[in-house]
C-alpha positions as CSV (number, residue, x, y, z in Angstrom):
1,X,136.8,108.6,123.7
2,X,133.6,109.2,121.9
3,X,133.9,109.9,118.2
4,X,131.8,113.1,117.6
5,X,131.8,112.9,113.8
6,X,130.1,109.5,113.7
7,X,127.8,109.7,116.7
8,X,124.9,111.5,115.0
9,X,125.2,110.2,111.5
10,X,123.5,107.2,110.0
11,X,125.6,104.9,107.9
12,X,124.5,104.9,104.3
13,X,125.1,101.5,102.8
14,X,124.8,100.5,99.2
15,X,122.2,97.8,98.9
16,X,121.5,95.2,96.2
17,X,119.1,96.7,93.5
18,X,116.9,95.1,90.9
19,X,115.6,97.4,88.2
20,X,116.7,100.4,90.3
21,X,114.7,99.4,93.3
22,X,116.6,98.1,96.4
23,X,115.6,94.5,97.3
24,X,115.5,95.3,101.0
25,X,113.0,98.1,100.4
26,X,110.3,95.8,99.0
27,X,109.1,93.3,101.6
28,X,107.4,91.2,98.9
29,X,110.7,90.5,97.2
30,X,112.2,89.5,100.6
31,X,109.2,87.2,101.2
32,X,109.8,85.7,97.7
33,X,113.4,84.8,98.6
34,X,112.4,83.3,101.9
35,X,109.5,81.3,100.3
36,X,111.8,80.0,97.6
37,X,114.5,78.9,100.1
38,X,111.8,77.1,102.2
39,X,110.2,75.5,99.1
40,X,113.5,74.3,97.8
41,X,114.4,72.7,101.1
42,X,111.0,71.0,101.4
43,X,111.0,69.7,97.8
44,X,114.6,68.4,98.2
45,X,113.7,66.6,101.5
46,X,110.5,65.1,100.1
47,X,112.3,63.9,96.9
48,X,115.1,62.4,99.1
49,X,112.5,60.6,101.2
50,X,110.9,59.2,98.0
51,X,114.0,58.3,96.0
52,X,116.8,58.0,98.5
53,X,119.1,59.5,95.9
54,X,120.9,62.5,97.3
55,X,122.2,63.9,94.0
56,X,118.8,63.8,92.3
57,X,117.0,65.3,95.3
58,X,119.6,68.1,95.5
59,X,119.0,68.9,91.9
60,X,115.2,68.8,92.4
61,X,115.6,71.1,95.5
62,X,117.7,73.6,93.5
63,X,115.3,73.6,90.5
64,X,112.3,74.1,92.7
65,X,114.1,77.0,94.5
66,X,114.7,78.6,91.2
67,X,111.2,78.1,89.8
68,X,109.5,79.2,93.1
69,X,111.8,82.2,93.5
70,X,111.5,83.5,90.0
71,X,107.7,83.0,89.9
72,X,107.1,84.7,93.2
73,X,109.4,87.6,92.4
74,X,107.7,88.2,89.1
75,X,104.3,88.1,90.7
76,X,105.5,90.6,93.4
77,X,107.0,92.9,90.8
78,X,103.8,92.9,88.7
79,X,101.6,93.4,91.7
80,X,103.8,96.3,92.9
81,X,103.6,98.0,89.4
82,X,99.8,97.6,89.4
83,X,99.5,99.1,92.8
84,X,101.7,102.1,91.8
85,X,99.6,102.7,88.7
86,X,96.4,102.6,90.7
87,X,97.9,105.1,93.2
88,X,98.9,107.3,90.4
89,X,95.4,107.2,88.9
90,X,93.8,107.9,92.3
91,X,96.1,110.9,92.8
92,X,95.2,112.2,89.4
93,X,91.5,111.8,90.1
94,X,91.8,113.5,93.4
95,X,93.6,116.4,91.8
96,X,91.0,116.7,89.1
97,X,88.2,116.6,91.7
98,X,89.8,119.3,93.8
99,X,90.4,121.4,90.7
100,X,86.7,121.1,89.7
101,X,85.5,121.8,93.3
102,X,87.6,125.0,93.3
103,X,86.0,126.2,90.0
104,X,82.5,125.4,91.2
105,X,83.1,127.3,94.5
106,X,84.3,130.3,92.6
107,X,81.1,130.3,90.5
108,X,79.0,130.2,93.7
109,X,81.0,133.1,95.2
110,X,80.7,135.2,92.1
111,X,76.9,134.7,91.8
């Protein structure tokens, strides 16, 4: 049997949010997590090859994961905020320009 109630509806799932923005929505944050995981693994492996101490290299890998992840996430957040502010300024300028064009067109029509 086909369930008619659920066939046309999309499932709405609650996602993990940071500062009110879902993490999945921003690709930059996703890339930050992937880069941090990769960087942590690489730093851990390199330190293991140099020191042959598994406990020390695990700590170095976890520390590098944290530093890389936090740094990249902050960079992404700041970049996204700057982009939103630029878009907001551009929209305001476009609105002001269209508003001034309408007043100049009315002056031309009235004359």
